[in-house]
C-alpha positions as CSV (number, residue, x, y, z in Angstrom):
1,X,-5.6,-9.5,-8.9
2,X,-8.9,-10.5,-7.3
3,X,-7.4,-12.7,-4.2
4,X,-8.7,-13.1,-0.8
5,X,-7.5,-11.2,2.1
6,X,-5.3,-13.0,4.7
7,X,-6.9,-13.3,8.3
8,X,-5.6,-12.1,11.5
9,X,-7.0,-12.2,14.9
10,X,-6.4,-8.5,15.3
11,X,-9.0,-5.9,14.3
12,X,-8.3,-2.1,14.3
13,X,-10.6,0.8,14.7
14,X,-10.6,4.2,13.4
15,X,-8.5,6.4,13.3
16,X,-5.9,4.5,11.2
17,X,-2.8,6.6,11.0
18,X,0.8,5.7,9.9
19,X,3.4,8.0,8.6
20,X,6.3,5.3,9.5
21,X,7.9,8.2,11.5
22,X,7.9,5.9,14.7
23,X,9.1,2.9,13.0
24,X,11.7,1.1,14.8
25,X,12.9,-1.2,12.3
26,X,13.1,-2.0,8.5
27,X,9.8,-3.7,8.3
28,X,6.0,-2.2,8.3
29,X,4.6,-1.9,12.0
30,X,3.1,-5.2,12.9
31,X,0.5,-3.5,15.0
32,X,-1.0,-1.8,11.7
33,X,0.4,-3.9,8.7
34,X,0.2,-7.6,7.7
35,X,3.6,-9.5,8.0
36,X,5.6,-10.1,4.8
37,X,5.0,-8.3,1.6
38,X,8.5,-7.3,0.6
39,X,8.0,-3.5,1.6
40,X,10.8,-1.8,3.7
41,X,10.9,1.2,5.8
42,X,13.5,3.5,5.1
43,X,14.8,7.3,5.6
44,X,17.5,6.7,2.6
45,X,15.4,6.3,-0.5
46,X,14.1,9.8,-0.9
47,X,15.2,13.2,0.0
48,X,11.9,14.9,0.0
49,X,9.5,12.9,2.1
50,X,6.8,14.6,4.3
51,X,7.9,12.5,7.3
52,X,10.9,10.8,8.4
53,X,10.6,7.5,7.0
54,X,8.8,6.0,3.8
55,X,7.5,2.7,2.6
56,X,9.9,1.8,-0.2
57,X,8.4,-0.7,-3.3
58,X,11.7,-1.6,-4.6
59,X,10.6,-4.8,-6.6
60,X,12.8,-7.0,-4.4
61,X,11.4,-9.5,-1.6
62,X,12.5,-9.8,1.8
63,X,15.6,-11.4,1.2
64,X,16.6,-8.7,-1.3
65,X,15.9,-10.9,-4.5
66,X,13.8,-9.9,-7.4
67,X,10.2,-11.6,-7.5
68,X,10.9,-12.6,-10.8
69,X,13.8,-13.5,-13.2
70,X,11.4,-14.2,-16.0
71,X,10.6,-11.6,-18.8
72,X,10.9,-8.2,-17.1
73,X,8.4,-6.6,-19.6
74,X,5.7,-8.6,-18.2
75,X,4.5,-7.0,-15.0
76,X,4.1,-9.5,-11.9
77,X,2.8,-8.6,-8.4
78,X,5.9,-7.7,-6.2
79,X,6.0,-5.7,-3.0
80,X,2.7,-5.5,-1.3
81,X,1.8,-3.5,1.8
82,X,-1.6,-4.6,3.5
83,X,-3.3,-3.1,6.5
84,X,-4.5,-5.3,9.2
85,X,-8.4,-5.5,9.2
86,X,-10.0,-2.3,10.3
87,X,-13.7,-2.5,11.8
88,X,-15.8,-0.1,9.6
89,X,-19.1,-1.5,10.4
90,X,-20.2,1.4,12.5
91,X,-19.6,4.0,9.7
92,X,-21.4,4.3,6.4
93,X,-20.6,6.2,3.0
94,X,-22.4,9.2,4.3
95,X,-19.6,9.8,6.9
96,X,-17.2,10.7,4.1
97,X,-14.3,8.2,4.7
98,X,-11.1,8.9,3.0
99,X,-7.8,7.0,2.6
100,X,-5.0,9.6,2.2
101,X,-1.5,8.7,1.1
102,X,1.5,10.4,-0.5
103,X,3.5,8.5,-3.3
104,X,6.8,9.4,-5.1
105,X,7.3,8.0,-8.7
106,X,10.9,7.8,-8.1
107,X,13.3,8.8,-5.4
108,X,17.0,7.9,-5.0
109,X,16.7,4.2,-6.2
110,X,15.7,2.9,-9.9
111,X,13.1,5.0,-11.5
112,X,9.7,3.2,-12.5
113,X,9.5,1.9,-16.0
114,X,6.7,2.3,-18.1
115,X,5.5,-1.4,-17.3
116,X,5.7,-0.6,-13.6
117,X,2.4,0.5,-11.8
118,X,1.5,1.0,-8.4
119,X,-2.0,-0.1,-7.3
120,X,-4.2,0.7,-4.1
121,X,-7.0,-1.8,-3.5
122,X,-9.9,-1.9,-0.9
123,X,-11.2,-5.4,0.5
124,X,-15.1,-5.5,-0.2
125,X,-17.6,-7.5,2.0
126,X,-17.5,-10.2,-0.4
127,X,-13.8,-11.1,0.3
128,X,-12.8,-9.5,-3.3
129,X,-10.1,-7.0,-3.8
130,X,-11.1,-3.8,-6.0
131,X,-8.7,-1.5,-7.5
132,X,-9.5,2.0,-6.4
133,X,-6.3,4.0,-7.7
134,X,-3.3,3.3,-9.8
135,X,-0.2,5.1,-11.1
136,X,1.4,3.9,-14.2
137,X,5.4,4.0,-14.5
138,X,7.3,6.0,-17.1
139,X,7.0,9.4,-15.1
140,X,9.5,10.2,-12.5
141,X,9.3,12.9,-10.0
142,X,11.0,13.9,-6.6
143,X,7.7,15.3,-5.4
144,X,5.5,13.6,-3.3
145,X,1.8,13.7,-4.5
146,X,-1.0,13.5,-2.1
147,X,-3.9,11.4,-3.2
148,X,-7.2,11.1,-1.4
149,X,-9.7,8.0,-2.3
150,X,-13.1,8.4,-1.1
151,X,-14.9,5.2,0.6
152,X,-18.1,5.6,-1.2
153,X,-19.5,1.9,-1.6
154,X,-21.5,0.2,0.7
155,X,-19.4,-2.8,0.2
156,X,-16.4,-1.5,1.9
157,X,-18.2,-0.8,5.4
158,X,-17.5,-4.1,7.2
159,X,-15.7,-5.7,10.2
160,X,-12.9,-6.9,8.1
161,X,-12.2,-3.8,5.9
162,X,-8.5,-3.8,4.4
163,X,-6.6,-1.7,2.1
164,X,-3.4,-2.5,0.5
165,X,-0.6,-1.4,-2.2
166,X,0.6,-3.6,-4.6
167,X,3.6,-2.8,-7.1
168,X,3.6,-4.4,-10.6
């Protein structure tokens, strides 16, 4: 779970916003998100989303193949959506920065099993990822729930900050 971030020549600045409504394809916008990761952008996996499109964590890689055919009861990292680096070096914990997102535990595709988990992680200045939020499967809902995660630790405020979502 503690792997280093991938590098890119692009560094974004605040504000960072993406509701996927302007997405022109089935992949996350390369101007905001790291390439590859298996997440697809779609308007057909839900009926109650707050915007036109959603990021879909379906457990299939970019070729539509499951990440693992091994014991499906043992969770493995699957779909990952990682932001491009964001320069947070000019802000501080006192600036009350939050990551806000919506998630749906279910939808029109297979419902999450009890062993499924969705995790949000922040990249620390030492290059290590820290889990800051998680939702464990086994509960389904057609509602989207808004989550606010505060960036309260000094270690998040650096030039190459990233956040990511990983499904297990």
